N, C-alpha and C positions, 0 to 999 in steps of 0.2 A: 729446401725452401718451397719448391713447387707443391710438394705433398702437403705442407703446412697450410698454404694458401687454399688449396683444394678442400682440405678438411674444414677449415674455418668457413669457406663459402657454403659448403653443403650443410654445415651446422646451422648457419644463419637462415638458410632456406627452410630447414625443418622448423625452426622457431617461428617463422612467418606464416606457416600454414595453419589454417583454422580447423576446428573439429566439426564443422558443419558446412553444408552446401551454401548456406547463407553468407558465410565468410570466405568463400572461394577466392583464390589468388591466381591471376593470369601471369604468364611469363613476363609480360611487359611491366606489371605491377611489381613483381619480384626484382626485376632489373633496376627499377627506380629506387626501391628500398635498399638494395645492395649498394647502389651508387651513393646514396645518402650516408652510408656507413663506410664509404671509402673503398668499396670493392667494385672496380670497373671490370665488367665482363660482357660477353655477347649473349644474345638471346639463345643462340644455338647451344652454347655451353650450359646455360641454365636448363634447357630442355634435356640435354644429356644427363645432367645432374639429377633431374626429377625422375627420369626413367631408371637411373642407377639406384636411387634411394628407394623407389617403389619395389625393388627386389628384396629389400630387407625390412621395410617399414610399411604399415597398412595405409599407403597413399593411393588415391584414385583421382582420375580426371573426368570431367563431364564432356558432353558432346556440344556444348555451346561454342559460340564464336565471339571473342577469343576463348580458347579452352581454359578452364579453371581447374585448379588442383586443391585438394583438401584431404584431411584424414578421414578414413572410413569410420562411420559411426557405429557399426556393428562389431567392431573389433576392439580388443582391450587396448587402451591408450598407453603411450609411453610418456612419462613425465620427467622433465629435466628442469629443475630438481623435482623429486618426488613430493607429493602433497603431504604436509605434516598433519598431525592429528588435530591440532587446534583449528587450522584452516578447514579441515574436513568437517568438524563439528559445527563451525559457524556456517558453512555452506548448507548443510542439511537442515539446520534449525531455521535459517533464513528462508529457505524454500517453503517450509511448513507455515511460517507466519506472514511472509511478505510476497507470496506468489502472485496476488492480484496486481502488483505494480512492477513485476519483473518484465524487462524487454522481451519481445517474442524471440529474438535471436538467441537469447540465453536459454529459454525454455525449449526451443527447437531441438537442442542437443543435450537436454537435461539428463537423460538416462546415462550417458557416458560419464558426466560429472558425478552422478550419483554412485555409479559403480566404483569410480576412483576414490570417492570419499568414504564409501562403506569399507573398501579394502584397507584404506589408511587407518580407519578407526578400529577395525578388527584386530590390528596388531598393536594397539595401544591400551593404556589403562582407562581411556575414555570410551571404550567400546559399548558400554551400557548406559552412557550418560543421558541419552535422549529419553530413556525410560525412567529417569529419576527427576526430570523437570517437565513442566507443562506451562502453557500460557493460557489464561482464561480472560474472558471479557466480562465486564460488569453490566453489559447491556441486557435487558430483559427480552428485547425483540431480536429475532433472527435477522441477519442481513438479507437484503433483497437479492433475487437471483439475477445474475448477469451472464449473458451468453458469451461463450468463448470467442465468437466472431467479433462481437462488439468490443470486447477487451483487446483483442489482438489488433484491430484497426486503430483504436485510440492510441495504444502504445507505439504502434508502428508509425503513426502520424507524428508523434512526439519525437521519435528517434530519427526519422527522415526529414523532420522540419517542413512538412507539407500541410496544406489545408485539409480540412475534414468536413464532409457533408453528412447530414443525418436528419431524420424526422424526430422531433422532440414532442413528447406527450406530457404536457404540464399536469400537475396534480389536479385531479378532479375533472379533467377535460378528455373527452373521448377522441376528438379529432386532433391529429398532430400537426405541427408546423415545421416547415423546412428551414434548416439553418445551415449556413456555410461559415465556418470559423477557422481561426488560427489557434491550434492548441498550444497552451503555455505551460501546463502542468496538471498533475492529478493530486488529489487529497484523499487519503484513506481515513475514515472516521468510523470506528466501531463496525468494521466490515463493509461499510458502504463507500463506494468509490465515486468521487466527484471529479468532473473535468473543469478546469479553469481555462477559458478560451477567449480570444479577442473577437468580438463581433464587428465585422467591417461596416455594416450598415448603421449600426448604432454608435460605432467608433468608441467602444468601451469594452473592457473585459467582463464576462459574465460567468456564472456558475451553473453547471449542468449536472444533474444526477444521472450517472451513466446507465442505470437500469431502466431509465425512461426513454432511452434512445432506441431507434429502430432504423433499418435500412442505412446502416453506417457504411461509408465508402471514402476511400482516399481520393484526393484531388491532385492534379498535376501542378497547380500553382504553389509557389513557395509561401510558407507561413509568415505572418507579420512578426518581426523580431520583438523580443521582450525588452521593454525599456530598462535602462540601467537602474532607475529609481523604483522599479516595481518589486514588491516583496510578496512572494506567493503565500508565506505564512501569515502576514498581516491581512492580506485580502481574504484568505480562508477564515481567519478568526472573525473578521467583521461580517462576512456574508453567511457563514454557518452558525454565527452567534455562539461560538465558544465563549467569547467575551467581547465586550465593546471597548476598544482601546480609548483611553482618555476619560472614561467614566469610572473613576475610582471612588470608593466610598470607605468610610470607617464603620465596619460592621461590629455591633455589640450583640452577643447572644448569651443566653443563659441555658446551660446544658445540664442534663441529669448526670449523676455520677458515672453511670455506665458509658454514656456518650462522651463525657469529658475525657475519659481515658483514650478514646479514639482520636479526639482532637489534639491531645497532647502527643500522640504517636505520629499523627499526620496533620501538621498545621494547615489551616485553611487559607493562609495568605501571608504576606510579608509582615514582619514585626508583630507576630501574634504574642499577646501577653495575657496573663490571668489577672483580672481586676479583683476578684474575691473568690474564696473557696469556702463553701458552707458544708453542712452535713448532707444536704440533699442536692444542691445546685452549685455549679461552678460558672462564673461569669468570665467570658473571653472578649478580647478586643483584637481586631486585626484589620489590616489594609487589604482590601480585595477589589476585584473588578466586577461591577454590576453587570449581570447578564441573566438570561433565562436559565442557564445552567445552574447559577447560584440559587435561584428560586426553587428549581427542581430538587436541588440538594437539600435545601432547608425543609421542604415539604416531605421529603423521604423519611425524616426522623419523627414525623408525627408529633405527639405530645411530649417527646423527649427533648425538644429544642424550642426555645422561645426567643424571638428577635426583639431586642430592646431599641435598636437604632440602626440606621438613620430613620427619621420619621417617614420619609417617602416610601421606603421599603416596607415599614410596618403597615402603612396604609394599604399598600398593594396586596400584602399578604392577608390583611383583614378582609378585604373585598373578596379575594379568591376563596378563602376558607368559609366565608359567609355563604357564598353560592354553593360550595361543596356541602355545607351543613344542610342546606335546603334539599339537596339531592337525597341525602340519607335520612332526613327527618320524615319523609313521606313513607307512610306505611303501605305495604302492598295489600291489595284486596284479599280478604279471606276467601279461600276456595274450598269447595267440598273435597274431602279426601277421596282419592281414587278408590273405587270399589273393584276388587279383583273379580275378573270374569270367572264363571264356574268352569272347572276343569272337565274336559271331555273324557268320557269313559271309553278308553281305547283298550280293547282286549289284548 
């Protein structure tokens, strides 16, 4: 019985140890965790177990007080149970597409996770799956550059639930303004990261483009808690103008045959129906949310799409396209053709 208790205790200690210094465990922390699982033991016993386990597993301790234990990051990890191929594939693909919003503690030890995932995939039928799929963005513009320091400070503030201070440079303004806020969440839109944070002086949540921040630093003060009725998704949709909640319209459009096929494959809103189908044009009706994104989408089809209603949207598009027509109606001044300079006679 004694050997069984000892084995189970040491097994639980191994499971509690993290693969990075960030998640180090002290003897006192291990004792509390073991106690919660019904394993009562002394600190001295746990210390002896750790030293015994370090003879057979890549475990190390740091020089801090209290002393912390963790797995070595430069050694091959031991997984109980071993990572399956599906988990490995999901982990690798998530890193490629969602890296900007991963917590720093996860990225700190990413190489170890990557080695484990690569090894698991190499022995499965999914070993070349990442070369058979890709994720593309429909955005024409490249995402703005965001420094690693700024990103790490924002995510660490969210993780540790502390306040954040930074200098914010609003669009078109050279001089920045100091802000101290409570981070509530981040929003990733087409490669651009936004911070949603509570501003204590204004007593309201605000939206910040992370690439416009500088001199970002963590504060010791605890962050303001998120209210139970606050929705990050609703706030982001309203302030980033993905759509304006509550402003629903019945959109009627006439689409050319080529574009009509696209609309049938990918409906533009709820309850999309076809009112009529002619030889050249197809008329659609759908319930959609009025937004800037809707107008950009309509204008992107040029002469292949004509809006029939509602009247307010038709009027707005008429005014916009009239101004655009003036831009392109102006003929540039005729200039003399460039006269090529005579070539030098170089022997």
